[in-house]
DSSP file (Angstrom, degrees, kcal/mol; ACC not computed):
  #  RESIDUE AA STRUCTURE BP1 BP2  ACC     N-H-->O    O-->H-N    N-H-->O    O-->H-N    TCO  KAPPA ALPHA  PHI   PSI    X-CA   Y-CA   Z-CA
    1    1 A X              0   0    0      0, 0.0     2,-0.4     0, 0.0    26,-0.2   0.000 360.0 360.0 360.0 137.8    5.3    8.1  -17.2
    2    2 A X        +     0   0    0     24,-0.2     2,-0.3    25,-0.1    24,-0.2  -0.870 360.0 171.0-109.6 140.0    4.4    7.4  -13.5
    3    3 A X  E     -A   25   0A   0     22,-2.1    22,-2.4    -2,-0.4     2,-0.5  -0.991  26.6-138.5-145.7 157.1    4.5    4.0  -11.9
    4    4 A X  E     -A   24   0A   0    108,-0.4     2,-0.5    -2,-0.3   110,-0.5  -0.960  17.7-164.6-113.1 130.2    4.2    2.4   -8.5
    5    5 A X  E     -A   23   0A   0     18,-2.3    18,-2.4    -2,-0.5     2,-0.2  -0.965   6.8-161.7-120.8 121.2    6.6   -0.4   -7.6
    6    6 A X  E     +A   22   0A   0     -2,-0.5     2,-0.3    16,-0.2    16,-0.2  -0.647  13.3 167.8-100.3 154.9    5.9   -2.7   -4.6
    7    7 A X  E     +A   21   0A   0     14,-2.2    14,-2.8    -2,-0.2   109,-0.1  -0.978  42.2  62.9-154.4 162.0    8.2   -4.9   -2.7
    8    8 A X        +     0   0    0     -2,-0.3    11,-0.4     1,-0.3    14,-0.1   0.378  60.1 131.6 106.6  -3.2    8.3   -6.9    0.5
    9    9 A X        +     0   0    0     12,-0.1     2,-0.3     9,-0.1    -1,-0.3  -0.136  25.3 107.3 -70.8 177.2    5.5   -9.5    0.2
   10   10 A X  E     -d  118   0B   0    107,-1.3   109,-2.8   106,-0.1     2,-0.4  -0.994  64.2 -33.5 152.9-155.8    6.1  -13.2    0.9
   11   11 A X  E     +d  119   0B   0     -2,-0.3     2,-0.3   107,-0.2   109,-0.2  -0.853  50.0 167.8-107.8 135.3    5.4  -15.9    3.4
   12   12 A X  E     -d  120   0B   0    107,-2.6   109,-2.8    -2,-0.4     2,-0.2  -0.953  30.1-118.1-138.8 159.5    5.0  -15.5    7.1
   13   13 A X  E >   -d  121   0B   0     -2,-0.3     3,-2.6   107,-0.2    72,-0.2  -0.591  50.1 -76.9 -91.1 159.0    3.7  -17.6   10.0
   14   14 A X  T 3  S+     0   0    0    107,-1.9    72,-0.2     1,-0.3    -1,-0.1  -0.335 123.6  21.9 -55.0 131.0    0.8  -16.7   12.1
   15   15 A X  T 3  S+     0   0    0     70,-3.2    69,-0.6     1,-0.3    -1,-0.3   0.321 103.3 117.1  89.8  -7.4    1.9  -14.1   14.6
   16   16 A X    <   -     0   0    0     -3,-2.6    69,-2.2    69,-0.2     2,-0.3  -0.045  56.9-120.8 -83.9-171.8    4.8  -13.0   12.4
   17   17 A X        +     0   0    0     66,-0.2     2,-0.3    67,-0.2    66,-0.2  -0.950  21.4 178.8-135.1 150.6    5.5   -9.7   10.6
   18   18 A X  E     - B   0  82A   0     64,-2.0    64,-3.2    -2,-0.3     2,-0.4  -0.973  15.8-146.5-143.0 155.7    6.1   -8.4    7.1
   19   19 A X  E     - B   0  81A   0    -11,-0.4     2,-0.3    -2,-0.3    62,-0.2  -0.988  10.8-160.5-128.4 125.2    6.8   -5.0    5.8
   20   20 A X  E     - B   0  80A   0     60,-2.6    60,-2.3    -2,-0.4     2,-0.3  -0.782   5.4-166.0-101.5 146.7    5.6   -3.8    2.4
   21   21 A X  E     -AB   7  79A   0    -14,-2.8   -14,-2.2    -2,-0.3     2,-0.4  -0.964   6.4-173.3-129.0 149.6    7.1   -0.9    0.5
   22   22 A X  E     -AB   6  78A   0     56,-1.9    56,-2.5    -2,-0.3     2,-0.5  -0.945   5.3-167.4-144.6 120.8    5.8    1.0   -2.5
   23   23 A X  E     -AB   5  77A   0    -18,-2.4   -18,-2.3    -2,-0.4     2,-0.4  -0.921   9.8-148.7-113.0 132.0    7.7    3.7   -4.4
   24   24 A X  E     +A    4   0A   0     52,-2.8     2,-0.3    -2,-0.5   -20,-0.2  -0.811  23.1 176.3 -95.6 136.4    6.2    6.1   -6.9
   25   25 A X  E     +A    3   0A   0    -22,-2.4   -22,-2.1    -2,-0.4     2,-0.3  -0.947  27.0  64.8-138.7 159.8    8.5    7.2   -9.7
   26   26 A X  S    S-     0   0    0     -2,-0.3     2,-2.2   -24,-0.2   -24,-0.2  -0.864  99.3 -22.6 128.0-162.4    8.2    9.4  -12.8
   27   27 A X  S    S+     0   0    0     -2,-0.3    75,-2.1   -26,-0.2     2,-0.3  -0.438  81.4 169.2 -84.3  66.6    7.5   13.0  -13.6
   28   28 A X  E     +E  101   0B   0     -2,-2.2    73,-0.3    73,-0.2     3,-0.1  -0.636  29.4 177.1 -89.5 133.6    5.8   13.5  -10.3
   29   29 A X  E    S-     0   0B   0     71,-3.1     2,-0.3     1,-0.4    72,-0.2   0.780  74.8 -12.5 -96.4 -40.3    4.8   16.9   -8.9
   30   30 A X  E     -E  100   0B   0     70,-1.9    70,-3.0    46,-0.0     2,-0.6  -0.973  51.3-142.1-160.0 147.9    3.1   15.7   -5.8
   31   31 A X  E     +E   99   0B   0     -2,-0.3    68,-0.2    68,-0.2     3,-0.1  -0.964  25.7 177.8-111.0 117.0    1.9   12.5   -4.2
   32   32 A X  E     +     0   0B   0     66,-2.8     2,-0.4    -2,-0.6    -1,-0.2   0.889  59.1  10.4 -87.6 -95.1   -1.3   13.1   -2.4
   33   33 A X  E     -     0   0B   0     19,-0.2    65,-2.5    65,-0.1     2,-0.4  -0.719  65.7-175.1 -88.4 138.1   -3.0   10.1   -0.8
   34   34 A X  E     +EF  97  51B   0     17,-2.7    17,-3.1    -2,-0.4     2,-0.3  -0.975  16.1 146.8-127.8 146.7   -1.1    6.8   -0.7
   35   35 A X  E     -EF  96  50B   0     61,-2.8    61,-2.5    -2,-0.4     2,-0.4  -0.966  38.3-111.8-164.4 179.4   -2.5    3.5    0.6
   36   36 A X  E     -EF  95  49B   0     13,-3.2    12,-2.9    -2,-0.3    13,-1.6  -0.985  22.9-179.0-127.9 136.5   -2.8   -0.2    0.5
   37   37 A X  E     -EF  94  47B   0     57,-2.7    57,-3.2    -2,-0.4     2,-0.3  -0.855  10.3-156.1-122.7 163.2   -5.7   -2.4   -0.6
   38   38 A X  E     -EF  93  46B   0      8,-2.3     8,-2.8    -2,-0.3     2,-0.4  -0.985   7.4-164.2-141.5 155.4   -5.9   -6.2   -0.6
   39   39 A X  E     -E   92   0B   0     53,-2.1    53,-2.2    -2,-0.3     2,-0.3  -0.948   4.6-165.5-142.7 118.9   -7.8   -8.8   -2.4
   40   40 A X    >   -     0   0    0      4,-0.4     3,-2.5    -2,-0.4    51,-0.1  -0.675  47.3 -75.9 -95.2 155.9   -8.2  -12.4   -1.4
   41   41 A X  T 3  S+     0   0    0      1,-0.3    -1,-0.1    -2,-0.3     3,-0.1  -0.268 119.9   9.4 -54.4 129.8   -9.6  -15.1   -3.8
   42   42 A X  T 3  S+     0   0    0      1,-0.3     2,-0.3    -3,-0.1    -1,-0.3   0.406 112.1 102.2  81.4  -2.4  -13.3  -14.7   -4.1
   43   43 A X  S <  S-     0   0    0     -3,-2.5    -1,-0.3     1,-0.0     2,-0.1  -0.740  74.3-108.6-111.8 160.7  -13.4  -11.5   -2.2
   44   44 A X        -     0   0    0     -2,-0.3    -4,-0.4     1,-0.1     2,-0.2  -0.481  46.0 -92.0 -78.3 156.7  -13.7   -7.9   -3.2
   45   45 A X        -     0   0    0     -6,-0.2     2,-0.3    -2,-0.1    -6,-0.2  -0.511  52.1-167.1 -67.7 135.9  -10.7   -5.6   -3.0
   46   46 A X  E     -F   38   0B   0     -8,-2.8    -8,-2.3    -2,-0.2     2,-0.3  -0.924  24.6-101.8-130.3 152.6  -10.7   -3.8    0.4
   47   47 A X  E     +F   37   0B   0     -2,-0.3   -10,-0.3   -10,-0.2     3,-0.1  -0.528  31.7 175.2 -70.3 132.1   -8.9   -0.9    2.0
   48   48 A X  E     -     0   0B   0    -12,-2.9    12,-2.7     1,-0.4     2,-0.3   0.804  64.8 -34.4 -97.1 -55.0   -6.1   -1.9    4.3
   49   49 A X  E     -FG  36  59B   0    -13,-1.6   -13,-3.2    10,-0.3    -1,-0.4  -0.973  53.3-167.6-164.8 152.7   -4.8    1.5    5.2
   50   50 A X  E     -FG  35  58B   0      8,-2.2     8,-2.2    -2,-0.3     2,-0.3  -0.983   1.6-166.6-145.1 157.6   -4.2    4.9    3.6
   51   51 A X  E     -FG  34  57B   0    -17,-3.1   -17,-2.7    -2,-0.3     6,-0.2  -0.997  12.6-141.5-145.3 138.2   -2.3    8.1    4.5
   52   52 A X    >   -     0   0    0      4,-2.3     3,-2.1    -2,-0.3   -19,-0.2  -0.487  38.2 -96.9 -94.5 170.5   -2.4   11.6    3.2
   53   53 A X  T 3  S+     0   0    0      1,-0.3    20,-0.1   -21,-0.2   -20,-0.1   0.789 123.0  58.3 -60.7 -27.9    0.5   13.8    2.6
   54   54 A X  T 3  S-     0   0    0      2,-0.1    -1,-0.3     1,-0.0   -22,-0.0   0.607 120.1-107.1 -78.0 -10.6   -0.1   15.6    6.0
   55   55 A X  S <  S+     0   0    0     -3,-2.1     2,-0.2     1,-0.3    -2,-0.1   0.242  71.2 139.2 108.3 -13.3    0.2   12.3    7.8
   56   56 A X        -     0   0    0     -5,-0.1    -4,-2.3     1,-0.0    -1,-0.3  -0.453  32.4-172.7 -66.9 135.7   -3.4   11.6    8.8
   57   57 A X  E     -G   51   0B   0     -6,-0.2     2,-0.3    -2,-0.2    -6,-0.2  -0.860  17.4-162.8-129.2 160.6   -4.1    7.9    8.3
   58   58 A X  E     -G   50   0B   0     -8,-2.2    -8,-2.2    -2,-0.3     2,-0.3  -0.981   9.5-155.8-141.8 156.5   -7.0    5.5    8.4
   59   59 A X  E     -G   49   0B   0     -2,-0.3   -10,-0.3   -10,-0.2     2,-0.1  -0.924  24.5-106.2-132.3 150.8   -7.3    1.7    8.6
   60   60 A X    >>  -     0   0    0    -12,-2.7     3,-1.6    -2,-0.3     4,-0.9  -0.489  39.7-115.6 -67.8 149.2   -9.6   -1.1    7.8
   61   61 A X  T 34 S+     0   0    0      1,-0.3     3,-0.5     2,-0.2    -1,-0.1   0.834 111.5  59.7 -58.7 -34.4  -11.3   -2.5   10.9
   62   62 A X  T 34 S+     0   0    0      1,-0.2    -1,-0.3     3,-0.0   -14,-0.1   0.635 111.9  37.7 -73.7 -12.4   -9.7   -5.9   10.5
   63   63 A X  T X> S+     0   0    0     -3,-1.6     3,-2.3   -15,-0.2     4,-2.2   0.469  80.0 127.9-116.7  -4.1   -6.1   -4.5   10.7
   64   64 A X  T 3< S+     0   0    0     -4,-0.9     4,-0.1    -3,-0.5   -15,-0.0  -0.291  80.9  15.2 -58.2 134.3   -6.5   -1.8   13.3
   65   65 A X  T 34 S+     0   0    0      2,-0.4    -1,-0.3     1,-0.1     3,-0.1   0.281 125.8  59.5  85.9 -11.0   -3.9   -2.2   16.1
   66   66 A X  T <4 S+     0   0    0     -3,-2.3    17,-1.8     1,-0.2     2,-0.3   0.703  97.5  52.6-115.6 -36.1   -1.8   -4.7   14.0
   67   67 A X  E  <  -C   82   0A   0     -4,-2.2    -2,-0.4    15,-0.2     2,-0.4  -0.783  60.6-164.1-107.0 148.4   -0.8   -2.8   10.9
   68   68 A X  E     -C   81   0A   0     13,-2.4    13,-3.0    -2,-0.3     2,-0.4  -0.993   4.2-157.6-133.1 127.2    0.9    0.6   10.6
   69   69 A X  E     +C   80   0A   0     -2,-0.4     2,-0.3    11,-0.2    11,-0.2  -0.833  20.6 162.9-101.4 141.3    1.1    2.7    7.5
   70   70 A X  E     -C   79   0A   0      9,-1.8     9,-3.3    -2,-0.4     2,-0.3  -0.954  17.8-151.9-148.1 165.9    3.8    5.4    7.1
   71   71 A X  E     -C   78   0A   0     -2,-0.3     2,-0.7     7,-0.3     7,-0.2  -0.995  16.3-146.0-144.8 150.3    5.3    7.4    4.3
   72   72 A X  E >>> -C   77   0A   0      5,-2.8     5,-1.8    -2,-0.3     3,-1.2  -0.907  18.1-168.4-111.7  99.0    8.5    9.1    3.3
   73   73 A X  G >45S+     0   0    0     -2,-0.7     3,-1.1     1,-0.3    -1,-0.2   0.861  83.7  57.0 -60.6 -38.7    7.4   12.1    1.4
   74   74 A X  G 345S+     0   0    0      1,-0.3    -1,-0.3    -3,-0.1    -2,-0.0   0.771 114.8  39.3 -65.3 -23.9   10.8   12.9    0.1
   75   75 A X  G <45S-     0   0    0     -3,-1.2   -51,-0.3     2,-0.2    -1,-0.3   0.383 103.9-127.6-103.6   1.4   11.1    9.4   -1.4
   76   76 A X  T <<5 +     0   0    0     -3,-1.1   -52,-2.8    -4,-0.6     2,-0.4   0.909  65.6 138.7  49.8  44.5    7.4    9.3   -2.6
   77   77 A X  E   < -BC  23  72A   0     -5,-1.8    -5,-2.8   -54,-0.2     2,-0.4  -0.941  40.8-162.9-126.1 140.9    7.3    6.0   -0.8
   78   78 A X  E     -BC  22  71A   0    -56,-2.5   -56,-1.9    -2,-0.4     2,-0.3  -0.949   9.4-160.5-121.4 145.1    4.7    4.4    1.5
   79   79 A X  E     -BC  21  70A   0     -9,-3.3    -9,-1.8    -2,-0.4     2,-0.4  -0.884   9.3-159.1-122.5 152.4    5.3    1.5    3.9
   80   80 A X  E     -BC  20  69A   0    -60,-2.3   -60,-2.6    -2,-0.3     2,-0.6  -0.920   7.1-162.4-132.1 108.9    3.0   -1.0    5.5
   81   81 A X  E     -BC  19  68A   0    -13,-3.0   -13,-2.4    -2,-0.4     2,-0.6  -0.818  10.9-165.1 -90.0 119.6    4.3   -2.7    8.7
   82   82 A X  E     +BC  18  67A   0    -64,-3.2   -64,-2.0    -2,-0.6     2,-0.3  -0.922  12.5 172.3-113.9 114.1    2.2   -5.8    9.3
   83   83 A X        +     0   0    0    -17,-1.8   -66,-0.2    -2,-0.6   -67,-0.2  -0.733  58.4  25.4-114.9 165.1    2.4   -7.4   12.7
   84   84 A X  S    S-     0   0    0    -69,-0.6    -1,-0.2    -2,-0.3   -67,-0.2   0.902  85.0-159.5  49.4  48.1    0.5  -10.2   14.4
   85   85 A X        -     0   0    0    -69,-2.2   -70,-3.2    -3,-0.2     2,-0.3  -0.225   9.2-160.9 -63.1 146.4   -0.3  -11.6   11.1
   86   86 A X    >   -     0   0    0    -72,-0.2     3,-2.3   -71,-0.1     4,-0.2  -0.872  32.6-110.4-123.3 156.1   -3.3  -14.0   10.7
   87   87 A X  G >  S+     0   0    0     -2,-0.3     3,-1.8     1,-0.3    33,-0.4   0.843 116.9  64.1 -55.9 -32.2   -4.1  -16.5    8.0
   88   88 A X  G 3  S+     0   0    0      1,-0.3    -1,-0.3    31,-0.1   -48,-0.0   0.559  87.7  70.3 -72.2  -5.0   -7.0  -14.2    7.0
   89   89 A X  G <  S+     0   0    0     -3,-2.3    -1,-0.3     2,-0.0     2,-0.2   0.536  70.7 119.1 -81.9  -7.2   -4.5  -11.6    6.0
   90   90 A X    <   +     0   0    0     -3,-1.8     2,-0.3    -4,-0.2    29,-0.2  -0.429  41.8 105.9 -62.7 123.6   -3.5  -13.8    3.1
   91   91 A X  E    S- H   0 118B   0     27,-2.0    27,-2.7    -2,-0.2     2,-0.6  -0.969  76.2 -78.8-177.1 171.7   -4.2  -11.8   -0.1
   92   92 A X  E     -EH  39 117B   0    -53,-2.2   -53,-2.1    -2,-0.3     2,-0.5  -0.871  47.5-146.9 -89.0 127.4   -2.6   -9.9   -2.9
   93   93 A X  E     -EH  38 116B   0     23,-3.1    23,-2.2    -2,-0.6     2,-0.5  -0.840  12.0-162.1-102.1 130.3   -1.7   -6.4   -1.6
   94   94 A X  E     -E   37   0B   0    -57,-3.2   -57,-2.7    -2,-0.5     2,-0.3  -0.928  12.4-138.0-116.4 132.4   -1.9   -3.5   -4.0
   95   95 A X  E     -E   36   0B   0     -2,-0.5    18,-2.4   -59,-0.2     2,-0.4  -0.644  24.5-171.7 -81.3 144.8   -0.4   -0.1   -3.6
   96   96 A X  E     +EI  35 112B   0    -61,-2.5   -61,-2.8    -2,-0.3     2,-0.3  -0.999   7.7 170.0-141.4 139.8   -2.6    2.8   -4.5
   97   97 A X  E     -EI  34 111B   0     14,-2.0    14,-2.9    -2,-0.4     2,-0.6  -0.997  32.7-135.7-153.5 146.5   -1.9    6.5   -4.9
   98   98 A X  E     - I   0 110B   0    -65,-2.5   -66,-2.8    -2,-0.3     2,-0.4  -0.923  38.5-174.6 -98.9 117.0   -3.3    9.8   -6.1
   99   99 A X  E     -EI  31 109B   0     10,-2.6    10,-2.0    -2,-0.6     2,-0.5  -0.937  24.7-151.7-124.7 133.2   -0.5   11.5   -8.0
  100  100 A X  E     +EI  30 108B   0    -70,-3.0   -71,-3.1    -2,-0.4   -70,-1.9  -0.905  34.1 165.2 -98.1 126.4   -0.2   14.9   -9.6
  101  101 A X  E     -EI  28 107B   0      6,-2.8     6,-2.8    -2,-0.5     2,-0.6  -0.877  36.9-109.4-140.2 167.2    2.2   14.7  -12.5
  102  102 A X  E     + I   0 106B   0    -75,-2.1     4,-0.2    -2,-0.3   -75,-0.1  -0.888  46.9 139.6-105.5 125.4    3.3   16.7  -15.6
  103  103 A X  S    S-     0   0    0      2,-3.3     3,-0.1    -2,-0.6    -1,-0.1   0.029  88.4 -35.8-122.6-122.1    2.5   15.4  -19.0
  104  104 A X  S    S+     0   0    0     -2,-0.1     2,-0.2     2,-0.0    -2,-0.1   0.733 140.7   1.2 -74.0 -21.6    1.5   17.9  -21.7
  105  105 A X  S    S-     0   0    0     -4,-0.1    -2,-3.3     0, 0.0     2,-0.6  -0.810 102.5 -71.8-143.7-173.5   -0.2   19.6  -18.8
  106  106 A X  E     +I  102   0B   0     -2,-0.2     2,-0.3    -4,-0.2    -4,-0.2  -0.798  58.6 175.1 -92.4 124.1   -0.5   19.1  -15.1
  107  107 A X  E     -I  101   0B   0     -6,-2.8    -6,-2.8    -2,-0.6     2,-0.4  -0.868  23.4-153.0-128.5 157.0   -2.8   16.1  -14.3
  108  108 A X  E     +I  100   0B   0     -2,-0.3     2,-0.3    -8,-0.3    -8,-0.2  -0.999  28.2 150.1-130.2 130.1   -3.9   14.2  -11.3
  109  109 A X  E     -I   99   0B   0    -10,-2.0   -10,-2.6    -2,-0.4     2,-0.4  -0.966  44.0 -98.4-151.6 168.7   -5.0   10.6  -11.4
  110  110 A X  E     -I   98   0B   0     -2,-0.3     2,-0.3   -12,-0.2   -12,-0.2  -0.735  35.7-165.1 -92.7 137.1   -5.1    7.4   -9.4
  111  111 A X  E     -I   97   0B   0    -14,-2.9   -14,-2.0    -2,-0.4     2,-0.4  -0.901   5.1-156.9-121.7 151.6   -2.4    4.7   -9.9
  112  112 A X  E     -I   96   0B   0     -2,-0.3  -108,-0.4   -16,-0.2   -16,-0.2  -0.962  14.2-131.5-124.3 143.7   -2.2    1.1   -8.8
  113  113 A X        -     0   0    0    -18,-2.4  -108,-0.1    -2,-0.4     3,-0.1  -0.269  33.1-103.7 -79.3 177.9    0.8   -1.1   -8.3
  114  114 A X        -     0   0    0   -110,-0.5   -20,-0.1     1,-0.1    -1,-0.1   0.629  63.3-110.7 -81.7 -13.7    1.1   -4.6   -9.8
  115  115 A X        -     0   0    0      1,-0.1     2,-0.4   -20,-0.0   -21,-0.2   0.182  21.8-133.8  96.5 144.5    0.3   -6.3   -6.5
  116  116 A X  E     - H   0  93B   0    -23,-2.2   -23,-3.1  -109,-0.1     2,-0.3  -1.000  21.4-121.1-135.6 134.8    2.4   -8.4   -4.1
  117  117 A X  E     - H   0  92B   0     -2,-0.4  -107,-1.3   -25,-0.2     2,-0.5  -0.559  22.9-171.6 -80.4 132.2    1.4  -11.7   -2.6
  118  118 A X  E     -dH  10  91B   0    -27,-2.7   -27,-2.0    -2,-0.3     2,-0.5  -0.994   5.9-176.3-120.1 124.6    1.2  -12.0    1.2
  119  119 A X  E     -d   11   0B   0   -109,-2.8  -107,-2.6    -2,-0.5     2,-0.6  -0.983   7.6-166.4-124.7 126.6    0.7  -15.5    2.5
  120  120 A X  E     -d   12   0B   0     -2,-0.5     2,-0.3   -33,-0.4  -107,-0.2  -0.953  11.9-150.9-115.5 119.6    0.2  -16.3    6.2
  121  121 A X  E      d   13   0B   0   -109,-2.8  -107,-1.9    -2,-0.6   -34,-0.1  -0.632 360.0 360.0 -91.2 146.6    0.5  -19.9    7.2
  122  122 A X              0   0    0     -2,-0.3    -1,-0.1  -109,-0.2  -109,-0.1   0.444 360.0 360.0 -89.2 360.0   -1.4  -21.3   10.3
């Protein structure tokens, strides 16, 4: 069984920083793309940032220059460093990954974490 476990959410002030972590565990053969999405109340879930195993990354327009995504391939872990936080960054942040794993055969599917709340006060 494969799962994603997130940590690091919480409360920050405007201009502050938080760091999110997400670790994939289970009978994993490879973790391909890893990323973060967020969803604020009344809004659709949106891409924050993603990174592929080779290191190429992309960011949502609203976080470019403030957030940095990185990954530790050996640990199947992805990080999101969030700086210069704004109240509009308040949302539930979800880890997302495309994982190849072994079950009765070798399969690839998309996984989601349980979500972690980030709240930025003004």
